PQR file of N, CA, C, O and H, with PARSE charges and radii, in Angstrom:
ATOM      1  N   MET A   1     -11.037 -14.729 -30.101 -0.4000 1.5000
ATOM      2  CA  MET A   1     -10.204 -14.171 -28.786 -0.0000 2.0000
ATOM      3  C   MET A   1     -10.142 -13.292 -27.612  0.5500 1.7000
ATOM      4  O   MET A   1      -9.682 -13.636 -26.524 -0.5500 1.4000
ATOM      5  N   TRP A   2     -10.510 -12.424 -27.823 -0.4000 1.5000
ATOM      6  CA  TRP A   2     -11.458 -11.101 -26.609 -0.0000 2.0000
ATOM      7  C   TRP A   2     -11.879 -11.783 -25.743  0.5500 1.7000
ATOM      8  O   TRP A   2     -11.587 -11.569 -24.566 -0.5500 1.4000
ATOM      9  H   TRP A   2     -10.884 -12.145 -28.708  0.4000 1.0000
ATOM     10  N   GLN A   3     -12.658 -12.756 -26.125 -0.4000 1.5000
ATOM     11  CA  GLN A   3     -12.900 -13.708 -24.915 -0.0000 2.0000
ATOM     12  C   GLN A   3     -12.406 -14.593 -23.671  0.5500 1.7000
ATOM     13  O   GLN A   3     -12.486 -14.785 -22.458 -0.5500 1.4000
ATOM     14  H   GLN A   3     -12.895 -12.930 -27.081  0.4000 1.0000
ATOM     15  N   ILE A   4     -11.734 -15.054 -25.105 -0.4000 1.5000
ATOM     16  CA  ILE A   4     -10.525 -15.691 -23.560 -0.0000 2.0000
ATOM     17  C   ILE A   4      -9.925 -14.613 -22.761  0.5500 1.7000
ATOM     18  O   ILE A   4      -9.948 -14.758 -21.539 -0.5500 1.4000
ATOM     19  H   ILE A   4     -11.669 -14.897 -26.090  0.4000 1.0000
ATOM     20  N   MET A   5      -9.368 -13.506 -23.278 -0.4000 1.5000
ATOM     21  CA  MET A   5      -8.458 -12.725 -22.725 -0.0000 2.0000
ATOM     22  C   MET A   5      -9.380 -12.120 -22.041  0.5500 1.7000
ATOM     23  O   MET A   5      -8.528 -11.509 -21.396 -0.5500 1.4000
ATOM     24  H   MET A   5      -9.349 -13.388 -24.271  0.4000 1.0000
ATOM     25  N   VAL A   6     -10.890 -11.528 -21.357 -0.4000 1.5000
ATOM     26  CA  VAL A   6     -12.152 -11.303 -20.747 -0.0000 2.0000
ATOM     27  C   VAL A   6     -11.522 -12.037 -19.154  0.5500 1.7000
ATOM     28  O   VAL A   6     -10.891 -11.698 -18.153 -0.5500 1.4000
ATOM     29  H   VAL A   6     -11.582 -12.024 -21.882  0.4000 1.0000
ATOM     30  N   GLU A   7     -12.254 -13.356 -19.810 -0.4000 1.5000
ATOM     31  CA  GLU A   7     -12.381 -14.579 -19.100 -0.0000 2.0000
ATOM     32  C   GLU A   7     -10.824 -14.646 -17.653  0.5500 1.7000
ATOM     33  O   GLU A   7     -10.870 -14.841 -16.439 -0.5500 1.4000
ATOM     34  H   GLU A   7     -12.766 -13.631 -20.623  0.4000 1.0000
ATOM     35  N   ARG A   8      -9.760 -14.400 -18.521 -0.4000 1.5000
ATOM     36  CA  ARG A   8      -8.682 -14.808 -18.097 -0.0000 2.0000
ATOM     37  C   ARG A   8      -8.146 -13.158 -16.653  0.5500 1.7000
ATOM     38  O   ARG A   8      -7.214 -13.125 -15.849 -0.5500 1.4000
ATOM     39  H   ARG A   8      -9.722 -14.242 -19.507  0.4000 1.0000
ATOM     40  N   LEU A   9      -9.232 -12.118 -16.940 -0.4000 1.5000
ATOM     41  CA  LEU A   9      -9.357 -10.866 -15.783 -0.0000 2.0000
ATOM     42  C   LEU A   9      -9.456 -11.600 -14.734  0.5500 1.7000
ATOM     43  O   LEU A   9      -9.824 -12.775 -14.719 -0.5500 1.4000
ATOM     44  H   LEU A   9      -9.989 -12.145 -17.593  0.4000 1.0000
ATOM     45  N   PRO A  10      -8.961 -10.590 -13.319 -0.5600 1.5000
ATOM     46  CA  PRO A  10      -9.853 -11.484 -12.178  0.2800 2.0000
ATOM     47  C   PRO A  10     -10.629 -10.330 -12.409  0.5500 1.7000
ATOM     48  O   PRO A  10     -10.343  -9.365 -13.118 -0.5500 1.4000
ATOM     49  N   ASP A  11     -12.514 -10.707 -11.153 -0.4000 1.5000
ATOM     50  CA  ASP A  11     -13.277  -9.654 -11.397 -0.0000 2.0000
ATOM     51  C   ASP A  11     -13.022  -8.633 -10.585  0.5500 1.7000
ATOM     52  O   ASP A  11     -11.834  -8.327 -10.477 -0.5500 1.4000
ATOM     53  H   ASP A  11     -12.746 -11.491 -10.577  0.4000 1.0000
ATOM     54  N   LYS A  12     -14.129  -7.767  -9.734 -0.4000 1.5000
ATOM     55  CA  LYS A  12     -13.957  -6.302  -9.171 -0.0000 2.0000
ATOM     56  C   LYS A  12     -12.763  -6.751  -8.016  0.5500 1.7000
ATOM     57  O   LYS A  12     -11.678  -6.403  -7.548 -0.5500 1.4000
ATOM     58  H   LYS A  12     -15.093  -8.016  -9.821  0.4000 1.0000
ATOM     59  N   LEU A  13     -14.099  -8.063  -7.914 -0.4000 1.5000
ATOM     60  CA  LEU A  13     -13.238  -7.503  -6.265 -0.0000 2.0000
ATOM     61  C   LEU A  13     -11.657  -8.444  -6.185  0.5500 1.7000
ATOM     62  O   LEU A  13     -10.988  -8.459  -5.152 -0.5500 1.4000
ATOM     63  H   LEU A  13     -14.980  -8.345  -8.294  0.4000 1.0000
ATOM     64  N   GLY A  14     -11.315  -9.054  -7.232 -0.4000 1.5000
ATOM     65  CA  GLY A  14     -10.136  -9.333  -7.187 -0.0000 2.0000
ATOM     66  C   GLY A  14      -8.891  -8.743  -7.250  0.5500 1.7000
ATOM     67  O   GLY A  14      -7.760  -8.995  -6.834 -0.5500 1.4000
ATOM     68  H   GLY A  14     -11.859  -9.042  -8.071  0.4000 1.0000
ATOM     69  N   ILE A  15      -9.572  -7.666  -8.058 -0.4000 1.5000
ATOM     70  CA  ILE A  15      -8.508  -6.236  -8.521 -0.0000 2.0000
ATOM     71  C   ILE A  15      -8.638  -5.554  -6.768  0.5500 1.7000
ATOM     72  O   ILE A  15      -7.650  -5.527  -6.035 -0.5500 1.4000
ATOM     73  H   ILE A  15     -10.491  -7.462  -8.397  0.4000 1.0000
ATOM     74  N   LEU A  16      -9.562  -5.215  -6.470 -0.4000 1.5000
ATOM     75  CA  LEU A  16      -9.953  -4.481  -5.458 -0.0000 2.0000
ATOM     76  C   LEU A  16      -9.324  -4.913  -4.484  0.5500 1.7000
ATOM     77  O   LEU A  16      -8.913  -3.944  -3.845 -0.5500 1.4000
ATOM     78  H   LEU A  16     -10.365  -5.237  -7.066  0.4000 1.0000
ATOM     79  N   CYS A  17      -8.945  -6.110  -3.899 -0.4000 1.5000
ATOM     80  CA  CYS A  17      -7.732  -7.054  -3.033 -0.0000 2.0000
ATOM     81  C   CYS A  17      -6.430  -6.611  -3.584  0.5500 1.7000
ATOM     82  O   CYS A  17      -5.490  -6.250  -2.876 -0.5500 1.4000
ATOM     83  H   CYS A  17      -9.279  -6.897  -4.418  0.4000 1.0000
ATOM     84  N   MET A  18      -6.413  -6.660  -5.079 -0.4000 1.5000
ATOM     85  CA  MET A  18      -4.937  -6.201  -4.845 -0.0000 2.0000
ATOM     86  C   MET A  18      -4.699  -5.109  -4.955  0.5500 1.7000
ATOM     87  O   MET A  18      -3.475  -4.977  -4.944 -0.5500 1.4000
ATOM     88  H   MET A  18      -7.176  -6.954  -5.654  0.4000 1.0000
ATOM     89  N   LEU A  19      -5.422  -3.776  -5.109 -0.4000 1.5000
ATOM     90  CA  LEU A  19      -4.611  -2.492  -5.204 -0.0000 2.0000
ATOM     91  C   LEU A  19      -4.773  -2.649  -3.304  0.5500 1.7000
ATOM     92  O   LEU A  19      -3.637  -2.990  -2.976 -0.5500 1.4000
ATOM     93  H   LEU A  19      -6.416  -3.883  -5.117  0.4000 1.0000
ATOM     94  N   LEU A  20      -5.516  -2.568  -2.179 -0.4000 1.5000
ATOM     95  CA  LEU A  20      -5.148  -2.407  -1.762 -0.0000 2.0000
ATOM     96  C   LEU A  20      -4.559  -3.720  -0.581  0.5500 1.7000
ATOM     97  O   LEU A  20      -4.590  -3.760   0.649 -0.5500 1.4000
ATOM     98  H   LEU A  20      -6.439  -2.291  -2.446  0.4000 1.0000
ATOM     99  N   ALA A  21      -4.205  -4.392  -1.293 -0.4000 1.5000
ATOM    100  CA  ALA A  21      -2.916  -5.166  -1.059 -0.0000 2.0000
ATOM    101  C   ALA A  21      -1.391  -5.070  -0.831  0.5500 1.7000
ATOM    102  O   ALA A  21      -0.523  -5.860  -0.457 -0.5500 1.4000
ATOM    103  H   ALA A  21      -4.180  -4.360  -2.292  0.4000 1.0000
ATOM    104  N   PHE A  22      -1.438  -3.221  -1.373 -0.4000 1.5000
ATOM    105  CA  PHE A  22      -0.516  -2.740  -1.379 -0.0000 2.0000
ATOM    106  C   PHE A  22      -0.300  -1.198  -1.361  0.5500 1.7000
ATOM    107  O   PHE A  22       0.839  -0.734  -1.418 -0.5500 1.4000
ATOM    108  H   PHE A  22      -2.142  -2.580  -1.677  0.4000 1.0000
ATOM    109  N   PHE A  23      -1.448  -0.381  -1.278 -0.4000 1.5000
ATOM    110  CA  PHE A  23      -1.947   0.364  -0.512 -0.0000 2.0000
ATOM    111  C   PHE A  23      -1.852   0.483   0.690  0.5500 1.7000
ATOM    112  O   PHE A  23      -1.138   1.338   1.214 -0.5500 1.4000
ATOM    113  H   PHE A  23      -2.373  -0.759  -1.232  0.4000 1.0000
ATOM    114  N   VAL A  24      -2.593  -0.402   1.363 -0.4000 1.5000
ATOM    115  CA  VAL A  24      -2.815   0.066   3.047 -0.0000 2.0000
ATOM    116  C   VAL A  24      -1.180  -0.621   3.536  0.5500 1.7000
ATOM    117  O   VAL A  24      -0.894  -0.661   4.733 -0.5500 1.4000
ATOM    118  H   VAL A  24      -3.173  -1.096   0.937  0.4000 1.0000
ATOM    119  N   PRO A  25      -0.661  -0.891   2.971 -0.5600 1.5000
ATOM    120  CA  PRO A  25       1.551  -1.380   4.332  0.2800 2.0000
ATOM    121  C   PRO A  25       1.633  -0.598   3.178  0.5500 1.7000
ATOM    122  O   PRO A  25       1.965  -1.464   2.369 -0.5500 1.4000
ATOM    123  N   TYR A  26       1.523   0.962   2.225 -0.4000 1.5000
ATOM    124  CA  TYR A  26       2.104   1.832   1.692 -0.0000 2.0000
ATOM    125  C   TYR A  26       1.618   2.966   2.698  0.5500 1.7000
ATOM    126  O   TYR A  26       2.477   3.765   3.074 -0.5500 1.4000
ATOM    127  H   TYR A  26       1.254   1.666   2.883  0.4000 1.0000
ATOM    128  N   LEU A  27       0.652   3.070   3.044 -0.4000 1.5000
ATOM    129  CA  LEU A  27      -0.141   3.905   3.741 -0.0000 2.0000
ATOM    130  C   LEU A  27       0.345   4.301   5.306  0.5500 1.7000
ATOM    131  O   LEU A  27       0.607   5.409   5.776 -0.5500 1.4000
ATOM    132  H   LEU A  27      -0.046   2.422   2.739  0.4000 1.0000
ATOM    133  N   ILE A  28       0.360   3.141   5.849 -0.4000 1.5000
ATOM    134  CA  ILE A  28       0.754   2.463   7.382 -0.0000 2.0000
ATOM    135  C   ILE A  28       2.554   2.813   7.321  0.5500 1.7000
ATOM    136  O   ILE A  28       3.290   3.240   8.210 -0.5500 1.4000
ATOM    137  H   ILE A  28       0.147   2.241   5.468  0.4000 1.0000
ATOM    138  N   ASN A  29       2.833   2.458   5.998 -0.4000 1.5000
ATOM    139  CA  ASN A  29       4.799   3.213   6.328 -0.0000 2.0000
ATOM    140  C   ASN A  29       4.223   4.665   6.289  0.5500 1.7000
ATOM    141  O   ASN A  29       4.013   5.141   7.405 -0.5500 1.4000
ATOM    142  H   ASN A  29       2.236   2.110   5.276  0.4000 1.0000
ATOM    143  N   LYS A  30       3.889   5.564   5.080 -0.4000 1.5000
ATOM    144  CA  LYS A  30       4.147   6.226   5.283 -0.0000 2.0000
ATOM    145  C   LYS A  30       3.828   7.072   6.535  0.5500 1.7000
ATOM    146  O   LYS A  30       4.507   8.051   6.845 -0.5500 1.4000
ATOM    147  H   LYS A  30       4.059   5.178   4.173  0.4000 1.0000
ATOM    148  N   VAL A  31       2.845   6.679   7.181 -0.4000 1.5000
ATOM    149  CA  VAL A  31       1.843   7.630   8.258 -0.0000 2.0000
ATOM    150  C   VAL A  31       3.106   6.933   9.779  0.5500 1.7000
ATOM    151  O   VAL A  31       3.215   7.551  10.839 -0.5500 1.4000
ATOM    152  H   VAL A  31       2.293   5.884   6.929  0.4000 1.0000
ATOM    153  N   ASN A  32       3.814   5.721   9.507 -0.4000 1.5000
ATOM    154  CA  ASN A  32       4.413   5.741  10.348 -0.0000 2.0000
ATOM    155  C   ASN A  32       5.816   6.621  10.370  0.5500 1.7000
ATOM    156  O   ASN A  32       6.102   7.314  11.346 -0.5500 1.4000
ATOM    157  H   ASN A  32       3.725   5.220   8.647  0.4000 1.0000
ATOM    158  N   ARG A  33       6.511   6.544   9.408 -0.4000 1.5000
ATOM    159  CA  ARG A  33       7.305   7.415   9.257 -0.0000 2.0000
ATOM    160  C   ARG A  33       7.455   9.314   9.899  0.5500 1.7000
ATOM    161  O   ARG A  33       8.200   9.994  10.605 -0.5500 1.4000
ATOM    162  H   ARG A  33       6.279   5.981   8.614  0.4000 1.0000
ATOM    163  N   GLN A  34       6.339   9.442   9.166 -0.4000 1.5000
ATOM    164  CA  GLN A  34       5.824  10.470  10.226 -0.0000 2.0000
ATOM    165  C   GLN A  34       5.794  11.388  11.377  0.5500 1.7000
ATOM    166  O   GLN A  34       6.187  12.517  11.669 -0.5500 1.4000
ATOM    167  H   GLN A  34       5.734   8.890   8.592  0.4000 1.0000
ATOM    168  N   LEU A  35       4.763   9.798  12.218 -0.4000 1.5000
ATOM    169  CA  LEU A  35       4.890  10.120  13.026 -0.0000 2.0000
ATOM    170  C   LEU A  35       6.593  10.029  14.375  0.5500 1.7000
ATOM    171  O   LEU A  35       6.983  10.456  15.461 -0.5500 1.4000
ATOM    172  H   LEU A  35       4.444   8.880  11.980  0.4000 1.0000
ATOM    173  N   HIS A  36       6.973   9.216  13.298 -0.4000 1.5000
ATOM    174  CA  HIS A  36       8.725   8.906  14.062 -0.0000 2.0000
ATOM    175  C   HIS A  36       8.985  10.303  13.909  0.5500 1.7000
ATOM    176  O   HIS A  36       9.471  10.869  14.888 -0.5500 1.4000
ATOM    177  H   HIS A  36       6.656   8.869  12.415  0.4000 1.0000
ATOM    178  N   LYS A  37       8.702  11.150  12.612 -0.4000 1.5000
ATOM    179  CA  LYS A  37      10.115  12.476  12.211 -0.0000 2.0000
ATOM    180  C   LYS A  37       9.673  13.905  13.359  0.5500 1.7000
ATOM    181  O   LYS A  37      10.114  14.999  13.712 -0.5500 1.4000
ATOM    182  H   LYS A  37       8.306  10.691  11.817  0.4000 1.0000
ATOM    183  N   HIS A  38       8.626  13.073  13.573 -0.4000 1.5000
ATOM    184  CA  HIS A  38       7.255  15.007  14.665 -0.0000 2.0000
ATOM    185  C   HIS A  38       7.849  14.018  15.831  0.5500 1.7000
ATOM    186  O   HIS A  38       8.580  14.750  16.498 -0.5500 1.4000
ATOM    187  H   HIS A  38       8.269  12.184  13.286  0.4000 1.0000
ATOM    188  N   GLY A  39       7.880  12.701  16.390 -0.4000 1.5000
ATOM    189  CA  GLY A  39       7.934  12.216  17.648 -0.0000 2.0000
ATOM    190  C   GLY A  39       9.157  11.943  18.164  0.5500 1.7000
ATOM    191  O   GLY A  39       9.341  12.301  19.328 -0.5500 1.4000
ATOM    192  H   GLY A  39       7.286  12.106  15.848  0.4000 1.0000
ATOM    193  N   ASP A  40      10.055  11.388  17.579 -0.4000 1.5000
ATOM    194  CA  ASP A  40      10.684  11.124  18.118 -0.0000 2.0000
ATOM    195  C   ASP A  40      11.636  11.924  19.157  0.5500 1.7000
ATOM    196  O   ASP A  40      11.611  13.122  18.875 -0.5500 1.4000
ATOM    197  H   ASP A  40       9.905  11.097  16.635  0.4000 1.0000
ATOM    198  N   PRO A  41      12.503  11.632  20.317 -0.5600 1.5000
ATOM    199  CA  PRO A  41      13.334  12.527  20.680  0.2800 2.0000
ATOM    200  C   PRO A  41      14.630  12.610  19.721  0.5500 1.7000
ATOM    201  O   PRO A  41      15.139  11.896  18.858 -0.5500 1.4000
ATOM    202  N   PRO A  42      14.980  14.243  20.513 -0.5600 1.5000
ATOM    203  CA  PRO A  42      16.826  14.562  19.596  0.2800 2.0000
ATOM    204  C   PRO A  42      17.327  13.197  18.839  0.5500 1.7000
ATOM    205  O   PRO A  42      17.350  12.676  17.724 -0.5500 1.4000
ATOM    206  N   TRP A  43      17.913  12.854  20.908 -0.4000 1.5000
ATOM    207  CA  TRP A  43      18.966  11.865  20.667 -0.0000 2.0000
ATOM    208  C   TRP A  43      18.892  10.860  19.648  0.5500 1.7000
ATOM    209  O   TRP A  43      19.930  10.331  19.251 -0.5500 1.4000
ATOM    210  H   TRP A  43      17.894  13.277  21.814  0.4000 1.0000
ATOM    211  N   LYS A  44      17.261  10.393  18.970 -0.4000 1.5000
ATOM    212  CA  LYS A  44      16.938   8.915  18.176 -0.0000 2.0000
ATOM    213  C   LYS A  44      16.687   9.668  16.722  0.5500 1.7000
ATOM    214  O   LYS A  44      16.449   9.060  15.678 -0.5500 1.4000
ATOM    215  H   LYS A  44      16.417  10.822  19.293  0.4000 1.0000
ATOM    216  N   LYS A  45      16.757  10.685  16.813 -0.4000 1.5000
ATOM    217  CA  LYS A  45      16.627  11.377  15.797 -0.0000 2.0000
ATOM    218  C   LYS A  45      17.974  10.565  14.462  0.5500 1.7000
ATOM    219  O   LYS A  45      19.126  10.501  14.892 -0.5500 1.4000
ATOM    220  H   LYS A  45      16.951  11.179  17.661  0.4000 1.0000
ATOM    221  N   LYS A  46      17.810  10.212  13.495 -0.4000 1.5000
ATOM    222  CA  LYS A  46      19.036  10.345  12.049 -0.0000 2.0000
ATOM    223  C   LYS A  46      20.062  11.361  12.499  0.5500 1.7000
ATOM    224  O   LYS A  46      19.695  12.116  13.400 -0.5500 1.4000
ATOM    225  H   LYS A  46      16.875  10.265  13.145  0.4000 1.0000
ATOM    226  N   ARG A  47      21.151  11.489  12.077 -0.4000 1.5000
ATOM    227  CA  ARG A  47      21.728  12.621  11.701 -0.0000 2.0000
ATOM    228  C   ARG A  47      21.938  12.853  10.290  0.5500 1.7000
ATOM    229  O   ARG A  47      22.471  13.895   9.908 -0.5500 1.4000
ATOM    230  H   ARG A  47      21.450  10.876  11.346  0.4000 1.0000
TER
END
């Protein structure tokens, strides 16, 4: 039973790629928000 479950788990590279697929866009979004927060002119900022 345990062997069947272990065989179905993704390998280490698959897990790494899944984590990167989440964290890379998340970090890009966070950096983009900070850049807009500090770099946008006053007339373009949300009120």
